[in-house]
Structures are given as C-alpha cells and as structure tokens.
C-alpha positions as CSV (number, residue, x, y, z in Angstrom):
1,M,0.0,0.1,0.0
2,F,1.4,3.7,-1.0
3,K,0.1,6.8,-0.4
4,F,0.9,10.2,-2.3
5,R,-0.1,13.8,-1.6
6,F,-2.3,15.5,-3.9
7,M,-3.3,19.2,-3.4
8,I,-6.1,21.7,-4.5
9,R,-4.0,24.9,-4.0
10,R,-5.7,28.2,-3.5
11,P,-3.9,31.5,-4.5
12,S,-3.8,32.3,-0.8
13,I,-1.7,31.7,2.3
14,Y,-3.0,28.2,2.7
15,A,-3.8,24.8,0.9
16,R,-5.8,21.8,1.6
17,T,-3.9,18.5,1.4
18,F,-5.4,15.0,0.6
19,H,-4.1,11.6,0.8
20,L,-5.2,9.2,-1.6
21,S,-4.9,5.4,-1.1
22,S,-4.3,2.9,-3.9
23,F,-6.3,2.1,-6.9
24,S,-8.5,-0.9,-6.6
25,P,-11.5,-0.9,-9.1
26,K,-13.8,-3.8,-9.1
27,S,-14.0,-6.1,-11.7
28,I,-15.0,-4.6,-15.1
29,N,-16.3,-6.7,-18.1
30,L,-17.7,-4.0,-20.4
31,P,-16.0,-4.0,-23.9
32,L,-14.1,-0.5,-24.4
33,K,-15.8,1.7,-26.8
34,S,-14.1,5.1,-26.6
35,Q,-13.7,8.3,-28.9
36,L,-10.1,9.2,-28.7
37,G,-9.1,12.8,-28.8
38,S,-6.0,13.8,-30.9
39,Y,-3.7,16.3,-29.2
40,S,-0.2,16.0,-30.5
41,T,2.8,18.4,-30.1
42,S,6.4,17.8,-30.0
43,S,6.9,19.7,-26.7
44,Q,8.5,18.2,-23.9
45,S,5.5,19.2,-21.5
46,Q,2.9,17.7,-23.6
47,Q,4.6,14.3,-23.4
48,K,3.5,14.1,-19.8
49,L,0.0,14.6,-20.6
50,F,-2.3,11.4,-21.4
51,F,-5.8,12.6,-22.9
52,R,-8.7,11.0,-24.0
53,Q,-11.9,12.2,-25.1
54,L,-15.1,9.7,-24.9
55,F,-18.6,10.2,-25.9
56,E,-22.0,9.1,-24.4
57,T,-24.7,8.9,-27.1
58,E,-28.0,9.4,-25.2
59,S,-27.1,13.0,-23.8
60,S,-24.3,13.6,-26.3
61,T,-22.1,14.1,-23.4
62,Y,-18.3,14.3,-23.7
63,T,-16.3,12.8,-20.7
64,Y,-12.4,13.5,-20.6
65,L,-9.7,11.5,-19.2
66,L,-6.5,13.2,-18.3
67,A,-3.2,11.7,-16.8
68,D,0.2,12.6,-15.8
69,F,1.9,9.7,-17.8
70,S,5.3,10.7,-16.8
71,H,4.5,10.3,-13.1
72,P,5.4,6.9,-11.6
73,H,1.8,6.3,-10.5
74,K,0.2,7.8,-13.5
75,P,-2.6,9.8,-11.6
76,A,-5.7,10.5,-13.6
77,I,-8.8,12.7,-13.4
78,L,-12.2,12.2,-15.2
79,I,-14.3,15.5,-16.3
80,D,-17.9,15.0,-16.3
81,P,-18.4,11.4,-16.3
82,V,-21.8,9.8,-17.1
83,D,-23.4,7.3,-14.9
84,V,-24.1,4.8,-17.8
85,T,-20.7,5.0,-19.2
86,V,-18.6,4.6,-15.8
87,D,-17.7,0.9,-16.6
88,R,-16.5,1.8,-20.0
89,D,-14.3,4.5,-18.6
90,L,-13.0,2.6,-15.9
91,Y,-12.0,-0.1,-18.2
92,L,-9.8,2.3,-20.1
93,V,-8.3,3.6,-16.9
94,K,-7.4,0.0,-15.6
95,E,-6.2,-1.2,-18.9
96,L,-3.7,1.8,-19.3
97,G,-2.5,1.3,-15.7
98,L,-3.6,4.6,-14.4
99,K,-4.6,5.7,-10.9
100,L,-7.8,7.5,-10.9
101,I,-7.9,9.9,-7.9
102,Y,-10.6,12.5,-9.2
103,A,-14.2,12.6,-10.8
104,M,-14.8,16.2,-11.6
105,N,-18.0,18.2,-12.9
106,T,-18.0,21.3,-14.6
107,H,-21.5,21.9,-13.1
108,M,-24.6,20.4,-11.8
109,H,-26.1,18.7,-15.0
110,A,-29.7,18.6,-15.8
111,D,-29.4,16.1,-18.8
112,H,-27.6,13.0,-17.4
113,V,-26.6,12.0,-14.0
114,T,-23.1,12.1,-13.1
115,G,-20.9,9.0,-12.6
116,S,-19.1,10.6,-9.7
117,A,-20.9,8.4,-7.0
118,L,-20.6,5.2,-9.2
119,I,-16.7,5.9,-9.4
120,K,-16.2,6.5,-5.9
121,S,-17.8,3.0,-5.2
122,K,-15.7,1.0,-7.6
123,V,-12.4,2.9,-7.3
124,S,-10.6,3.1,-3.9
125,G,-9.5,6.4,-2.7
126,S,-11.0,8.4,-5.5
127,K,-12.7,11.7,-4.9
128,S,-15.5,13.8,-6.3
129,I,-15.3,17.4,-7.1
130,I,-17.6,20.1,-8.1
131,S,-17.8,23.7,-7.5
132,K,-19.1,25.4,-4.3
133,A,-21.4,27.7,-6.0
134,S,-23.2,24.7,-7.6
135,G,-24.7,24.0,-4.2
136,A,-24.1,20.2,-4.8
137,K,-22.4,17.8,-2.7
138,A,-19.0,16.4,-3.3
139,D,-15.8,15.5,-1.4
140,L,-14.0,18.7,-2.6
141,L,-15.8,22.0,-3.4
142,V,-13.7,24.2,-5.7
143,E,-13.7,27.8,-6.1
144,P,-12.4,30.3,-8.6
145,G,-8.6,30.5,-8.6
146,D,-8.1,26.7,-7.1
147,K,-5.8,24.3,-8.9
148,V,-6.6,20.9,-9.2
149,H,-3.2,18.9,-9.2
150,F,-2.7,15.5,-10.9
151,G,1.0,14.6,-10.4
152,D,3.1,17.6,-11.9
153,L,0.2,18.9,-13.9
154,F,-2.8,20.9,-12.8
155,L,-5.9,22.5,-13.8
156,E,-7.0,26.0,-13.0
157,V,-10.5,26.5,-11.7
158,R,-12.4,29.6,-13.6
159,A,-16.0,30.5,-12.7
160,T,-18.1,30.8,-15.8
161,P,-21.7,31.0,-14.5
162,G,-24.7,31.8,-16.6
163,H,-25.9,28.4,-17.8
164,T,-26.1,27.5,-14.1
165,L,-25.0,29.5,-11.1
166,G,-22.2,27.0,-10.4
167,C,-20.6,26.6,-13.8
168,V,-16.8,26.5,-13.8
169,T,-14.1,26.1,-16.8
170,Y,-11.1,23.8,-16.1
171,V,-8.1,25.1,-17.9
172,T,-4.8,23.5,-18.0
173,G,-1.9,25.1,-16.2
174,E,0.2,28.0,-17.4
175,G,4.0,27.5,-17.5
176,P,6.9,25.7,-19.2
177,D,6.2,22.4,-17.5
178,Q,2.6,22.3,-18.5
179,P,1.0,21.2,-21.8
180,Q,0.8,23.7,-24.8
181,P,-1.4,24.7,-26.3
182,R,-3.5,25.2,-23.3
183,M,-6.8,23.2,-23.0
184,A,-10.1,24.6,-21.7
185,F,-12.9,22.1,-20.4
186,T,-15.9,24.7,-20.6
187,G,-18.9,22.4,-19.8
188,D,-22.0,23.9,-21.2
189,A,-20.7,27.5,-20.8
190,L,-19.3,27.5,-24.2
191,L,-20.1,24.9,-26.8
192,I,-18.6,24.5,-30.3
193,R,-20.4,27.5,-32.2
194,G,-22.9,27.8,-29.5
195,C,-23.4,27.7,-25.7
196,G,-25.7,26.2,-22.9
197,R,-29.2,27.5,-22.3
198,T,-30.1,30.1,-19.7
199,D,-33.6,29.4,-18.9
200,F,-33.3,27.3,-15.7
201,Q,-31.1,26.5,-12.6
202,G,-30.3,30.2,-11.9
203,G,-29.2,30.7,-15.5
204,S,-28.6,34.2,-16.8
205,S,-27.9,35.3,-20.4
206,K,-26.1,38.5,-19.2
207,Q,-24.2,36.7,-16.8
208,L,-23.1,33.9,-19.5
209,Y,-22.0,36.6,-21.9
210,K,-19.9,38.0,-19.4
211,S,-18.2,34.9,-18.2
212,V,-17.4,33.8,-21.6
213,H,-15.9,37.0,-22.7
214,S,-13.9,37.7,-19.6
215,Q,-12.9,34.1,-18.6
216,I,-12.7,32.2,-21.9
217,F,-12.0,34.5,-24.6
218,T,-9.1,36.1,-22.6
219,L,-7.2,32.9,-22.8
220,P,-4.6,32.6,-25.7
221,K,-6.2,32.1,-29.1
222,D,-4.7,28.7,-29.7
223,T,-6.3,27.4,-26.6
224,L,-8.4,24.2,-27.3
225,I,-11.8,24.3,-26.3
226,Y,-13.7,21.0,-25.3
227,P,-17.2,21.3,-24.1
228,T,-19.4,18.7,-22.5
229,H,-21.8,18.3,-25.2
230,D,-21.9,18.4,-29.1
231,Y,-24.9,17.7,-31.0
232,Q,-23.4,17.9,-34.4
233,G,-20.4,15.5,-34.3
234,F,-17.8,18.4,-33.6
235,T,-14.9,17.4,-31.1
236,V,-12.7,20.2,-30.4
237,S,-12.4,24.0,-31.1
238,T,-10.3,26.9,-30.2
239,V,-10.7,30.2,-28.5
240,G,-9.6,32.0,-31.8
241,E,-12.2,30.0,-33.6
242,E,-15.2,30.6,-31.4
243,M,-14.3,34.2,-31.1
244,Q,-14.6,34.6,-34.9
245,Y,-17.5,32.0,-35.7
246,N,-19.6,31.3,-32.7
247,H,-23.2,32.1,-33.9
248,R,-24.2,33.4,-30.7
249,L,-21.3,34.8,-28.8
250,T,-19.9,37.0,-31.7
251,K,-23.0,39.1,-31.3
252,D,-23.2,42.2,-28.9
253,E,-24.4,41.6,-25.5
254,E,-28.1,43.0,-26.1
255,T,-28.6,40.7,-29.4
256,F,-27.1,37.6,-27.6
257,T,-29.6,38.2,-24.7
258,S,-32.3,38.3,-27.0
259,I,-31.4,35.1,-29.1
260,M,-31.2,33.3,-25.6
261,E,-34.3,34.6,-23.9
262,T,-36.8,34.7,-26.7
263,D,-35.5,33.0,-29.8
264,L,-34.7,29.7,-28.6
265,K,-37.9,28.1,-27.7
266,L,-36.1,25.0,-26.3
267,P,-38.1,21.8,-24.8
268,Y,-37.8,21.0,-21.1
269,P,-34.9,18.4,-20.7
270,K,-36.3,15.0,-20.5
271,L,-34.1,13.8,-17.7
272,M,-33.8,16.9,-15.9
273,D,-36.0,16.1,-12.7
274,K,-34.4,12.8,-12.2
275,A,-30.7,14.4,-13.1
276,L,-31.0,17.2,-10.5
277,R,-32.1,15.1,-7.8
278,A,-29.3,12.6,-8.2
279,N,-26.6,15.4,-9.1
280,M,-27.4,17.2,-6.0
281,I,-25.7,14.4,-4.0
282,C,-23.0,13.4,-6.3
283,G,-25.0,11.2,-8.5
284,L,-26.4,9.1,-5.8
285,Q,-29.6,7.7,-6.6
286,D,-30.2,5.3,-3.9
287,S,-28.7,6.7,-1.0
288,T,-28.6,10.4,0.5
289,S,-25.2,10.1,2.2
290,V,-22.0,11.5,0.6
291,A,-19.1,13.1,2.1
292,D,-19.1,16.9,2.2
C-alpha cells in the first residue's frame, strides 16, 4: 500500500492536502468503446499529458480522461463522467494502468446523471469534485482560482456562471512544464459554435455573456476548447475560432440576450427532474449520504 499527496491549491496563504490510497477498481467486463481525442505536439511538457475524449450517445456528453503519464503512478482525472458509461471509462483507466484520483464535474448537470458516485464506489480513494457555487455535494468543493493537481500537472478553476450558477471551466496550467497549447474544459458555458441554455437552474444570459468573454475569450487564441456536449459531431474548437465563428457569442450583449431569452424556445430536458435530484448528492440515486 502506498500513499501520495495531492493538493488543491488556492491563491492564498493556505492549501488543503488530501491523501489518496491505492487504486483498486472492481471487476469490469464492459468492452472498450471510446472516442479518442487527438492532441499532439513535440514539446516535452506535452509528453507528460495523457488525454482521451469519450462520448455518451444518449445525452451527447463528452467525458475527458487526463493523466500525468510521466509520473510513476500515472495519476488521472475524469471530467464530467456519466453514470451509464462509468464501466467503459474505468475499463480504459485500468487497461492503461492509471490511478484515478478525481471525478470532476463542470456543473450540476440537468440532462444526465453524473458518474461520480459510481466511480467512488468502484475506485478506492477516488474523490468527487464540483464547484462550491453549484450547491451540490462532493468530497471537494472548488472555487475560482483553485488549482486541481494530478501529478505534476494541474487544472485552474475559472468561474463561468450563466448556464447555471455553479458552472466552472477547468483550464490546463500555464507554465513551461505544463501542456501547450492550453486546454479549456468549458462544460455547457461555451459549446462549439454555441453555448448552453440559460432558462433554468439560476441561468442568466447576461451573466453567461460576461463569463465567456472575461474568462474564456481572454485565454490564448490557440487554447483548445473541449465542451461537455456537442450535437453535430464536432469534437474540439479553439478560443480563436469561437471568437470569430460562434453564432451567438460573436453578437453584442443585447443581441445575445435576445437570442437566448426569446428565440430558442427549447423543450424541457427529459431527464432534468431525475438528474438534478441525483446530481445534488454526487449522482447517488439510492442513498442520501455522501462526504461533504
């Protein structure tokens, strides 16, 4: 049995330290069916990052697997896991010899149930993460400016509310030892050529417009955009592309607000009632207890 120290670091005088125990997933028999995300560069820092993009068809949800492949224990994280594809995702984790330490959510989803609770039940020592502003339960509640470390790599937490009050974007670290170009996991705040709806869960069109322009469009233009959903088959974009071609967010704020509040006329999400109840407690559907 071995232990490591992983930290969520805040830009202040203190940091919280967590001890993760060894990887011990239950037996997984589901065949591997994943969509692989390409991300290649010759830089030395990039060789450290292992990355895969996986897809869940019913809700058109992307789940992202990242790991520090140069670390002796290959610590890994999953961003926005879905309950129905947890076995597939953990099969890949086990096959590649990774140690999954965090199951992270960009926000409290309304269209699918997070796989965080299932992952915690199958992977010893793994922790769930969501933003404090979401109002949902998780092991670790992150705030803007926090850094979520996995090995020598980290993700920066940026608040991007508007789709929901608790939306955050996770951005790969800045520095010579971090992957380049940077990557932004935008949840539903920024989609490829679109954005998430703003008509429930404390949504605000004006707030979403400000969030994207101040927290995402200020990143380097070659930053890769990885949303939680895509309904057209697109897998990745860049900040520069979205600043130029996004059908909604290239408009001025008044026009954007009019589009979001009067023109969309979207149906009520079919899984919303079930998903929100479960996601308030980390995706648990048969229990009401989870670590705060």
